[in-house]
MIVO-760340 format. One record per residue (C-alpha): residue number from 1; residue in one letter; chain; z, y, x. Coordinates in steps of 0.25 Angstrom, whole numbers, plus 5000, padded with zeros to 4 digits. Example, Ala and Ser with C-alpha at 12.3 -4.5 7.8 and 13.67 -1.06 7.14 Angstrom:
BEGIN
1 | A | A | 5031 | 4982 | 5049
2 | S | A | 5029 | 4996 | 5055
END
This chain:
BEGIN
1 | M | A | 5458 | 4999 | 5118
2 | P | A | 5463 | 4990 | 5106
3 | R | A | 5468 | 5003 | 5099
4 | Q | A | 5454 | 5009 | 5100
5 | V | A | 5448 | 4996 | 5095
6 | D | A | 5458 | 4996 | 5083
7 | H | A | 5454 | 5011 | 5080
8 | E | A | 5439 | 5008 | 5080
9 | R | A | 5442 | 4996 | 5071
10 | R | A | 5450 | 5004 | 5061
11 | R | A | 5439 | 5015 | 5061
12 | R | A | 5430 | 5004 | 5056
13 | V | A | 5439 | 4999 | 5046
14 | I | A | 5441 | 5013 | 5040
15 | A | A | 5426 | 5014 | 5040
16 | E | A | 5424 | 5002 | 5032
17 | A | A | 5435 | 5007 | 5022
18 | V | A | 5427 | 5020 | 5021
19 | C | A | 5414 | 5012 | 5018
20 | L | A | 5421 | 5004 | 5007
21 | L | A | 5427 | 5016 | 5000
22 | A | A | 5413 | 5023 | 5001
23 | D | A | 5407 | 5011 | 4995
24 | E | A | 5417 | 5012 | 4983
25 | C | A | 5417 | 5026 | 4980
26 | G | A | 5408 | 5034 | 4990
27 | L | A | 5413 | 5043 | 5001
28 | E | A | 5419 | 5053 | 4992
29 | G | A | 5430 | 5042 | 4989
30 | V | A | 5433 | 5039 | 5004
31 | T | A | 5447 | 5045 | 5007
32 | L | A | 5455 | 5043 | 5020
33 | R | A | 5466 | 5037 | 5011
34 | D | A | 5457 | 5027 | 5004
35 | V | A | 5450 | 5023 | 5017
36 | A | A | 5464 | 5020 | 5023
37 | A | A | 5467 | 5012 | 5012
38 | R | A | 5454 | 5004 | 5012
39 | A | A | 5455 | 5002 | 5027
40 | Q | A | 5470 | 4998 | 5026
41 | V | A | 5474 | 5008 | 5036
42 | S | A | 5483 | 5020 | 5035
43 | M | A | 5478 | 5035 | 5033
44 | G | A | 5483 | 5038 | 5047
45 | A | A | 5474 | 5027 | 5052
46 | V | A | 5462 | 5032 | 5046
47 | Q | A | 5465 | 5046 | 5051
48 | R | A | 5467 | 5041 | 5065
49 | C | A | 5453 | 5035 | 5064
50 | F | A | 5446 | 5047 | 5058
51 | R | A | 5450 | 5061 | 5058
52 | T | A | 5443 | 5065 | 5045
53 | K | A | 5436 | 5058 | 5033
54 | E | A | 5423 | 5062 | 5038
55 | E | A | 5425 | 5056 | 5052
56 | M | A | 5429 | 5043 | 5045
57 | L | A | 5416 | 5044 | 5036
58 | V | A | 5407 | 5046 | 5048
59 | F | A | 5413 | 5034 | 5055
60 | A | A | 5412 | 5025 | 5043
61 | L | A | 5397 | 5030 | 5042
62 | G | A | 5395 | 5026 | 5056
63 | H | A | 5401 | 5013 | 5053
64 | I | A | 5392 | 5010 | 5042
65 | G | A | 5380 | 5014 | 5050
66 | E | A | 5384 | 5005 | 5062
67 | R | A | 5385 | 4993 | 5052
68 | I | A | 5371 | 4996 | 5047
69 | T | A | 5365 | 4998 | 5060
70 | E | A | 5371 | 4985 | 5066
71 | R | A | 5364 | 4978 | 5054
72 | V | A | 5351 | 4985 | 5057
73 | Q | A | 5352 | 4982 | 5072
74 | A | A | 5354 | 4967 | 5069
75 | R | A | 5342 | 4967 | 5061
76 | L | A | 5334 | 4973 | 5072
77 | V | A | 5337 | 4962 | 5082
78 | R | A | 5324 | 4956 | 5080
79 | S | A | 5320 | 4941 | 5082
80 | P | A | 5307 | 4938 | 5089
81 | A | A | 5300 | 4936 | 5076
82 | Q | A | 5305 | 4949 | 5070
83 | S | A | 5296 | 4961 | 5071
84 | A | A | 5300 | 4976 | 5072
85 | A | A | 5295 | 4978 | 5057
86 | T | A | 5304 | 4966 | 5052
87 | A | A | 5316 | 4972 | 5060
88 | L | A | 5313 | 4986 | 5054
89 | G | A | 5313 | 4980 | 5040
90 | H | A | 5326 | 4973 | 5042
91 | A | A | 5333 | 4985 | 5048
92 | A | A | 5328 | 4994 | 5036
93 | T | A | 5334 | 4984 | 5026
94 | E | A | 5347 | 4984 | 5033
95 | I | A | 5347 | 5000 | 5033
96 | A | A | 5343 | 5000 | 5018
97 | L | A | 5356 | 4992 | 5014
98 | L | A | 5349 | 4985 | 5003
99 | R | A | 5356 | 4972 | 5003
100 | E | A | 5368 | 4969 | 4994
101 | E | A | 5378 | 4967 | 5005
102 | H | A | 5375 | 4981 | 5010
103 | R | A | 5376 | 4988 | 4997
104 | A | A | 5390 | 4994 | 4999
105 | E | A | 5385 | 4999 | 5013
106 | A | A | 5374 | 5006 | 5007
107 | R | A | 5383 | 5013 | 4997
108 | V | A | 5392 | 5018 | 5008
109 | W | A | 5380 | 5022 | 5017
110 | L | A | 5374 | 5031 | 5006
111 | A | A | 5388 | 5037 | 5003
112 | F | A | 5388 | 5041 | 5018
113 | V | A | 5374 | 5046 | 5017
114 | A | A | 5377 | 5055 | 5005
115 | Q | A | 5390 | 5060 | 5012
116 | A | A | 5382 | 5063 | 5025
117 | A | A | 5374 | 5074 | 5017
118 | V | A | 5387 | 5082 | 5018
119 | S | A | 5393 | 5077 | 5030
120 | E | A | 5387 | 5080 | 5044
121 | P | A | 5395 | 5070 | 5052
122 | L | A | 5390 | 5059 | 5042
123 | A | A | 5376 | 5064 | 5042
124 | D | A | 5376 | 5064 | 5058
125 | T | A | 5381 | 5049 | 5057
126 | L | A | 5370 | 5045 | 5047
127 | K | A | 5359 | 5052 | 5055
128 | A | A | 5364 | 5044 | 5068
129 | N | A | 5363 | 5031 | 5060
130 | Y | A | 5349 | 5035 | 5054
131 | T | A | 5344 | 5039 | 5068
132 | A | A | 5348 | 5026 | 5074
133 | L | A | 5341 | 5018 | 5063
134 | Q | A | 5329 | 5027 | 5063
135 | K | A | 5327 | 5024 | 5078
136 | A | A | 5328 | 5009 | 5075
137 | F | A | 5318 | 5009 | 5064
138 | T | A | 5309 | 5018 | 5073
139 | R | A | 5309 | 5008 | 5084
140 | L | A | 5306 | 4996 | 5075
141 | I | A | 5294 | 5003 | 5068
142 | S | A | 5289 | 5007 | 5082
143 | E | A | 5290 | 4993 | 5087
144 | A | A | 5283 | 4988 | 5074
145 | C | A | 5272 | 4998 | 5076
146 | E | A | 5270 | 4993 | 5091
147 | S | A | 5269 | 4979 | 5086
148 | A | A | 5258 | 4983 | 5076
149 | E | A | 5266 | 4980 | 5064
150 | C | A | 5264 | 4994 | 5058
151 | A | A | 5253 | 4996 | 5048
152 | V | A | 5249 | 5009 | 5053
153 | P | A | 5254 | 5019 | 5064
154 | L | A | 5268 | 5023 | 5061
155 | D | A | 5278 | 5034 | 5065
156 | P | A | 5290 | 5025 | 5068
157 | Q | A | 5300 | 5036 | 5067
158 | R | A | 5295 | 5041 | 5054
159 | E | A | 5294 | 5027 | 5048
160 | A | A | 5309 | 5024 | 5053
161 | R | A | 5314 | 5037 | 5046
162 | T | A | 5306 | 5033 | 5033
163 | L | A | 5312 | 5019 | 5033
164 | L | A | 5326 | 5023 | 5036
165 | A | A | 5325 | 5033 | 5024
166 | L | A | 5319 | 5022 | 5015
167 | A | A | 5330 | 5013 | 5018
168 | D | A | 5341 | 5023 | 5015
169 | G | A | 5334 | 5027 | 5002
170 | L | A | 5333 | 5012 | 4998
171 | T | A | 5348 | 5011 | 5000
172 | A | A | 5351 | 5022 | 4990
173 | H | A | 5340 | 5017 | 4980
174 | V | A | 5347 | 5003 | 4980
175 | L | A | 5361 | 5008 | 4979
176 | I | A | 5358 | 5017 | 4966
177 | G | A | 5350 | 5005 | 4960
178 | H | A | 5336 | 5012 | 4960
179 | L | A | 5331 | 5000 | 4968
180 | T | A | 5336 | 4986 | 4970
181 | P | A | 5338 | 4981 | 4984
182 | Q | A | 5326 | 4972 | 4983
183 | E | A | 5317 | 4984 | 4978
184 | A | A | 5323 | 4993 | 4990
185 | Q | A | 5319 | 4981 | 4999
186 | D | A | 5305 | 4981 | 4994
187 | V | A | 5303 | 4996 | 4996
188 | L | A | 5308 | 4994 | 5010
189 | H | A | 5300 | 4982 | 5013
190 | A | A | 5287 | 4989 | 5007
191 | H | A | 5289 | 5001 | 5016
192 | L | A | 5291 | 4993 | 5028
193 | G | A | 5279 | 4985 | 5024
194 | S | A | 5270 | 4997 | 5024
195 | L | A | 5273 | 5000 | 5038
196 | W | A | 5269 | 4986 | 5043
197 | E | A | 5258 | 4981 | 5034
198 | R | A | 5245 | 4984 | 5040
199 | P | A | 5234 | 4990 | 5030
200 | A | A | 5223 | 4981 | 5026
201 | R | A | 5210 | 4983 | 5034
202 | P | A | 5199 | 4989 | 5027
203 | R | A | 5187 | 4980 | 5023
204 | H | A | 5174 | 4983 | 5029
205 | T | A | 5163 | 4984 | 5019
206 | T | A | 5148 | 4982 | 5023
END
C-alpha cells in the first residue's frame, strides 16, 4: 500500500511540474527531460509513472480540472442565507479564473484547451470536465427558477451551456489584455443579472 501511495503522490508532483513548464513556455515546451528536472526526479521515474508524453499531459489536465472543480464545489456549499443564484455567480467566477492568483492556472488551462483541438485524449478529458460543470450550473439554475428568482422562464441546460462558454471566453479575453479582470467581472455579473432581474411591470393607463 505505501508504494501505491508514493506512486500517486509522484504522479501529482510530476503534474505540477508540467503545469509550471506549460505556464512558462506553453505545452510545446514540455519535454519529459524538463519535467523530470523540474519535478526533481529521474527520467526513469517519469517514464514509470507515464508511458507516453500524451498520457502525462492527460493526467496533468485532469489534475488541474480537479483543482478547479474542488474550488467550485467549495463555493457551492451554500449557507442558509445563500441563494442558488448567488451560488451560481460564485461558481462562474471561479471557473472564469479572473483573479490574479489564478492567472497562471488560466494560462495553463487555455494551453491545454488549444492542444485538445488536435489531441482526442485531451479533448475527452476536457469534455468530461465541462459536462460535470454544466450539470452543476444546470442544477443551480433550475433551483433558482423553482424559487422564483428567474426574471422569465428559462431553459436551465441551455443557460448553463451559455454561462460556461461565457466564463471560458472571458478567461481568454483577460489573458490577452482585451478586457481587464474588472471589466470581465462586470460582463459576467451583467449576464447573471439579466437572468434574475424581474422586468418592470407595465403601467396601466386610463
